[in-house]
C-alpha positions in Angstrom: -22.7 -14.4 -6.0 -21.9 -11.3 -8.0 -19.7 -9.9 -5.3 -18.1 -13.3 -4.7 -17.2 -13.5 -8.3 -15.7 -10.0 -8.3 -13.7 -10.8 -5.2 -12.4 -14.1 -6.7 -11.5 -12.2 -9.9 -9.6 -9.6 -7.9 -7.6 -12.2 -6.0 -6.8 -14.0 -9.3 -5.7 -10.7 -10.9 -3.5 -9.9 -7.9 -1.9 -13.3 -8.1 -1.2 -12.7 -11.8 0.5 -9.4 -11.0 2.6 -11.0 -8.3 3.6 -13.8 -10.8 4.5 -11.2 -13.4 6.7 -9.4 -10.8 8.3 -12.7 -10.1 9.0 -13.4 -13.7 10.3 -9.8 -14.2 12.6 -10.2 -11.2 14.1 -13.4 -12.8 14.4 -11.7 -16.2 16.4 -8.9 -14.6 18.8 -11.3 -13.1 17.1 -11.3 -9.7 17.3 -14.2 -7.3 15.7 -15.4 -4.1 18.1 -15.6 -1.2 18.5 -18.9 0.6 17.8 -19.2 4.3 21.5 -19.9 4.8 22.5 -16.6 3.2 23.1 -13.5 5.2 19.8 -11.7 5.0 16.9 -10.1 7.0 15.3 -13.4 8.2 13.8 -12.9 11.7 14.0 -9.0 11.5 11.1 -6.6 11.8 10.4 -3.8 9.3 8.4 -0.6 9.5 7.6 1.4 6.4 5.4 4.2 5.1 5.1 7.7 3.6 3.4 11.0 4.4 1.7 13.4 1.9 0.5 16.9 2.4 -0.7 19.4 -0.2 -2.5 22.7 -0.2 -4.0 25.0 -2.8 -5.1 28.6 -2.2 -7.0 30.8 -4.7 -8.6 34.2 -4.3 -11.9 32.6 -3.6 -11.2 29.3 -1.9 -8.6 26.9 -0.4 -8.2 23.2 -0.3 -5.8 20.7 1.2 -5.2 17.0 1.6 -3.2 15.1 4.1 -2.5 11.4 4.8 -0.2 8.5 4.5 -0.3 9.3 0.7 -2.8 10.7 -1.8 -6.1 8.7 -1.7 -4.5 6.4 1.0 -2.6 4.8 -1.9 0.5 3.9 0.2 0.0 2.7 3.8 2.2 2.6 6.8 2.9 -0.8 8.3 5.0 -3.2 10.3 6.1 -6.6 9.1 8.2 -9.6 10.0 10.6 -11.4 7.7 9.6 -15.1 7.8 12.6 -15.8 5.6 15.2 -13.8 3.7 12.7 -12.9 1.0 9.1 -12.8 2.3 7.5 -10.4 4.7 4.0 -10.6 6.4 2.4 -7.9 8.5 -0.3 -5.4 9.2 -0.7 -1.9 7.8 -2.8 1.3 8.0 -3.6 4.1 5.5 -5.3 7.4 6.0 -6.4 10.3 3.8 -8.4 13.5 4.4 -9.5 16.3 2.1 -10.5 19.8 3.3 -12.2 22.5 1.3 -12.5 26.1 2.8 -11.5 24.8 6.2 -14.2 22.1 6.2 -13.5 18.4 6.0 -15.3 16.9 3.0 -13.7 13.5 2.9 -11.7 11.2 5.2 -10.8 7.6 4.8 -9.2 5.0 6.9 -7.9 1.5 5.9 -6.4 -1.3 8.0 -5.5 -4.8 7.1 -2.9 -7.4 6.4 -0.2 -7.6 3.7 2.3 -10.0 2.2 5.4 -9.1 0.3 7.9 -11.3 -1.6 11.1 -10.0 -3.1 13.8 -10.7 -5.6 17.3 -9.4 -4.9 19.0 -7.5 -7.8 22.4 -7.4 -6.4 23.6 -5.7 -3.1 21.8 -2.4 -3.4 18.5 -3.1 -5.3 15.5 -5.4 -5.2 12.2 -5.9 -7.0 9.3 -6.3 -4.6 5.7 -7.3 -4.9 3.0 -6.5 -2.3 -0.6 -7.6 -1.7 -2.9 -5.7 0.7 -6.3 -6.8 2.0 -8.0 -3.9 3.8 -11.1 -3.0 5.7 -12.1 0.6 4.8 -14.2 3.1 6.7 -14.7 6.9 6.7 -16.9 9.8 6.0 -17.8 11.9 2.9 -19.9 14.9 2.2 -23.3 14.0 1.0 -24.2 14.9 -2.6 -27.7 15.9 -1.6 -27.2 17.6 1.8 -24.6 19.4 3.8 -24.0 16.6 6.2 -21.3 14.0 6.4 -22.2 10.3 5.6 -20.5 7.3 7.1 -19.2 4.6 4.7 -17.4 1.3 4.9 -16.1 -1.4 2.6 -12.9 -3.1 1.6 -9.9 -2.8 -0.8 -7.9 -5.5 -2.4 -4.6 -4.3 -3.9 -1.4 -5.7 -5.5 1.5 -3.6 -6.7 5.3 -3.9 -7.5 8.0 -1.8 -6.0 11.6 -1.0 -6.8 13.8 -0.8 -3.7 17.1 1.0 -3.2 19.0 -0.1 -0.1 20.9 2.8 1.6 22.6 0.9 4.4 21.8 0.6 8.1 18.6 -1.2 7.4 17.1 1.8 5.5 15.6 1.6 2.0 13.8 3.8 -0.5 10.9 2.1 -2.2 9.2 3.3 -5.4 5.7 2.0 -6.3 5.3 2.2 -10.1 2.1 0.3 -10.9 -1.1 -1.0 -9.3 -4.0 -3.4 -9.6 -6.7 -2.7 -7.1 -10.4 -2.8 -6.3 -12.0 -0.5 -3.8 -15.7 -1.0 -2.8 -17.5 1.3 -0.4 -21.1 1.6 0.7 -23.1 4.3 2.4 -26.1 3.0 4.5 -29.2 2.9 2.3 -27.2 3.2 -0.9 -25.6 0.8 -3.4 -21.9 -0.1 -3.6 -19.4 2.4 -5.1 -16.7 0.6 -7.0 -13.3 2.0 -7.9 -10.8 0.1 -10.0 -7.1 1.0 -10.8 -5.0 -1.0 -13.2 -1.7 -0.2 -14.9 1.1 2.4 -14.7 0.0 6.0 -14.2 0.4 9.0 -11.9 -2.3 7.7 -9.6 -0.5 4.4 -9.1 2.9 6.0 -8.4 4.2 6.4 -4.8 7.4 6.7 -2.8 8.0 5.4 0.7 10.8 4.6 3.1 11.4 1.5 5.3 13.7 0.6 8.2 14.6 -2.9 9.3 15.2 -3.7 13.0 17.2 -6.8 14.2 16.0 -7.2 17.8 17.3 -10.7 17.9 20.8 -9.6 17.2 20.6 -6.9 19.9 19.3 -9.4 22.5 22.2 -11.8 21.8 24.9 -9.2 22.4 
């Protein structure tokens, strides 16, 4: 019951964040496109980002690689069910290496939903909700071996989009509300919560829309 209540609370908080993004979109003069308007309905979209960093010191080295730091921004594919809403699947990955040895790696895969408000021809305010299954390995705190873990992540966040033409767009994630729960066999749950606007919640990605229906009609 405890975990059920936590999950329900997380979904309720995510819904509240999406409602807030909706209200902010309207406050900024945003609007939802009609199905009869010229828009991306029926198109497919791919999106994502990639992050790599490395630090060398006289005594050690460390690096991280993935779709973004801490798998915070996934890569995905989605379908526009109308001119404003996208549903799809996505995947995120992160790996940390210290002195040429992997000490942590994490995978996430799941589904996502994203509504949007148009802010004119070149901008939009977007909300996104992810529900992910999580699995990976981490270095044990009591031994030199790697331990398998799994769990789930629920996440909601707003994005600001800049349309560059040709179906391309830059998207800036500037806040996050999320819950990550992971468990190593024989141990209790490790819970990580993120809420608000901070450096850990910021991310940048790029997306591209594809109109296969239009091509097939030509």
